C-alpha positions as CSV (number, residue, x, y, z in Angstrom):
1,M,8.0,38.4,17.1
2,Y,7.4,38.0,13.4
3,T,6.6,40.8,11.1
4,L,4.1,40.4,8.3
5,G,7.0,40.5,5.8
6,T,8.8,37.7,7.7
7,A,5.6,35.6,7.7
8,A,5.1,36.1,4.0
9,V,8.7,35.0,3.3
10,E,8.1,31.9,5.5
11,V,4.8,31.0,3.8
12,R,6.4,31.4,0.3
13,G,9.3,29.3,1.3
14,R,7.2,26.5,2.8
15,A,4.9,26.6,-0.2
16,K,7.8,26.2,-2.5
17,E,9.3,23.4,-0.4
18,H,6.0,21.5,-0.6
19,G,5.3,22.3,-4.2
20,V,2.1,24.1,-3.7
21,D,0.8,27.6,-4.4
22,P,1.2,30.0,-1.5
23,A,-2.6,30.7,-1.6
24,V,-3.3,27.0,-1.1
25,L,-1.0,26.9,1.8
26,L,-2.6,30.0,3.4
27,T,-6.0,28.3,3.0
28,V,-4.7,25.2,4.8
29,L,-3.2,27.3,7.5
30,A,-6.4,29.3,8.0
31,A,-8.4,26.1,8.3
32,N,-6.0,24.8,10.9
33,I,-6.4,28.1,12.9
34,D,-10.1,27.8,12.7
35,E,-10.0,24.2,14.0
36,A,-7.7,25.2,16.8
37,D,-9.9,28.1,17.8
38,A,-13.0,25.8,17.8
39,A,-11.2,23.3,19.9
40,E,-10.2,26.0,22.4
41,E,-13.7,27.4,22.6
42,A,-15.0,23.9,23.2
43,E,-12.5,23.4,26.0
44,I,-13.4,26.7,27.6
45,A,-17.1,25.8,27.4
46,Q,-16.4,22.4,29.0
47,I,-14.5,24.1,31.9
48,A,-17.3,26.6,32.4
49,R,-19.9,23.7,32.5
50,E,-17.7,21.8,35.0
51,R,-17.3,24.8,37.3
52,T,-21.0,25.6,37.1
53,A,-21.9,22.0,37.9
54,S,-19.5,21.8,40.9
55,G,-21.2,24.4,43.0
56,E,-22.0,28.0,43.3
57,S,-20.3,30.2,40.7
58,V,-20.5,33.6,39.1
59,P,-21.3,33.9,35.4
60,L,-18.3,34.5,33.2
61,A,-19.9,37.6,31.7
62,D,-20.1,39.1,35.2
63,V,-16.5,38.4,36.0
64,A,-15.4,39.8,32.6
65,R,-17.5,42.9,33.2
66,Q,-15.6,43.5,36.5
67,F,-12.4,43.6,34.5
68,G,-13.9,45.9,31.8
69,I,-14.0,43.1,29.2
70,D,-17.0,42.8,26.8
71,L,-17.3,39.1,25.9
72,E,-19.7,39.7,23.0
73,E,-17.1,42.0,21.4
74,L,-14.3,39.7,22.2
75,M,-16.1,36.8,20.6
76,G,-16.9,38.9,17.5
77,R,-20.6,38.9,18.3
78,D,-21.1,42.6,18.5
79,E,-23.2,42.9,15.3
Protein backbone atom coordinates (compact mmCIF):
# COMPACT_ATOMS: atom_id res chain seq x y z
CA MET A 1 0.00 0.00 0.00
CA TYR A 2 1.33 3.39 -0.98
CA THR A 3 1.16 6.44 1.22
CA LEU A 4 0.50 9.85 -0.25
CA GLY A 5 4.12 10.73 0.46
CA THR A 6 5.36 7.66 -1.41
CA ALA A 7 3.11 8.50 -4.35
CA ALA A 8 4.41 12.09 -4.39
CA VAL A 9 8.03 10.87 -4.49
CA GLU A 10 7.14 8.46 -7.31
CA VAL A 11 5.38 11.17 -9.33
CA ARG A 12 8.26 13.58 -8.84
CA GLY A 13 10.78 10.90 -9.89
CA ARG A 14 8.85 9.92 -13.01
CA ALA A 15 8.32 13.55 -13.98
CA LYS A 16 12.05 14.19 -13.69
CA GLU A 17 12.81 11.01 -15.64
CA HIS A 18 10.57 12.18 -18.51
CA GLY A 19 11.61 15.82 -18.31
CA VAL A 20 8.17 17.18 -17.50
CA ASP A 21 6.73 19.25 -14.69
CA PRO A 22 5.07 17.07 -12.00
CA ALA A 23 1.81 19.02 -12.45
CA VAL A 24 1.76 18.03 -16.14
CA LEU A 25 2.34 14.39 -15.23
CA LEU A 26 -0.48 14.52 -12.67
CA THR A 27 -2.82 15.96 -15.31
CA VAL A 28 -1.95 13.08 -17.66
CA LEU A 29 -2.40 10.52 -14.89
CA ALA A 30 -5.77 12.00 -13.93
CA ALA A 31 -6.92 11.86 -17.55
CA ASN A 32 -5.86 8.20 -17.75
CA ILE A 33 -7.86 7.43 -14.62
CA ASP A 34 -10.91 9.21 -16.03
CA GLU A 35 -10.62 7.16 -19.23
CA ALA A 36 -10.27 3.92 -17.28
CA ASP A 37 -13.29 4.79 -15.13
CA ALA A 38 -15.36 5.59 -18.22
CA ALA A 39 -14.33 2.31 -19.84
CA GLU A 40 -15.24 0.38 -16.70
CA GLU A 41 -18.63 2.10 -16.48
CA ALA A 42 -19.30 1.28 -20.14
CA GLU A 43 -18.39 -2.37 -19.54
CA ILE A 44 -20.69 -2.55 -16.51
CA ALA A 45 -23.52 -0.97 -18.51
CA GLN A 46 -22.97 -3.51 -21.32
CA ILE A 47 -23.08 -6.41 -18.86
CA ALA A 48 -26.27 -5.02 -17.32
CA ARG A 49 -27.87 -4.73 -20.78
CA GLU A 50 -26.85 -8.28 -21.70
CA ARG A 51 -28.21 -9.71 -18.48
CA THR A 52 -31.46 -7.81 -18.86
CA ALA A 53 -31.81 -8.96 -22.47
CA SER A 54 -31.17 -12.62 -21.61
CA GLY A 55 -34.24 -13.02 -19.46
CA GLU A 56 -35.85 -12.10 -16.19
CA SER A 57 -33.65 -10.06 -13.90
CA VAL A 58 -33.74 -7.81 -10.88
CA PRO A 59 -32.75 -4.15 -11.30
CA LEU A 60 -29.25 -3.45 -10.03
CA ALA A 61 -30.55 -0.73 -7.73
CA ASP A 62 -32.80 -3.27 -6.00
CA VAL A 63 -29.94 -5.71 -5.49
CA ALA A 64 -27.68 -2.93 -4.22
CA ARG A 65 -30.38 -1.76 -1.82
CA GLN A 66 -30.54 -5.29 -0.35
CA PHE A 67 -26.88 -4.94 0.57
CA GLY A 68 -27.27 -1.41 1.93
CA ILE A 69 -25.56 0.26 -1.04
CA ASP A 70 -26.82 3.56 -2.42
CA LEU A 71 -25.88 3.53 -6.12
CA GLU A 72 -26.62 7.23 -6.55
CA GLU A 73 -24.18 8.08 -3.77
CA LEU A 74 -21.62 5.59 -5.06
CA MET A 75 -21.73 7.11 -8.53
CA GLY A 76 -21.42 10.64 -7.11
CA ARG A 77 -24.92 11.61 -8.15
CA ASP A 78 -26.25 12.50 -4.74
CA GLU A 79 -26.49 16.26 -5.42
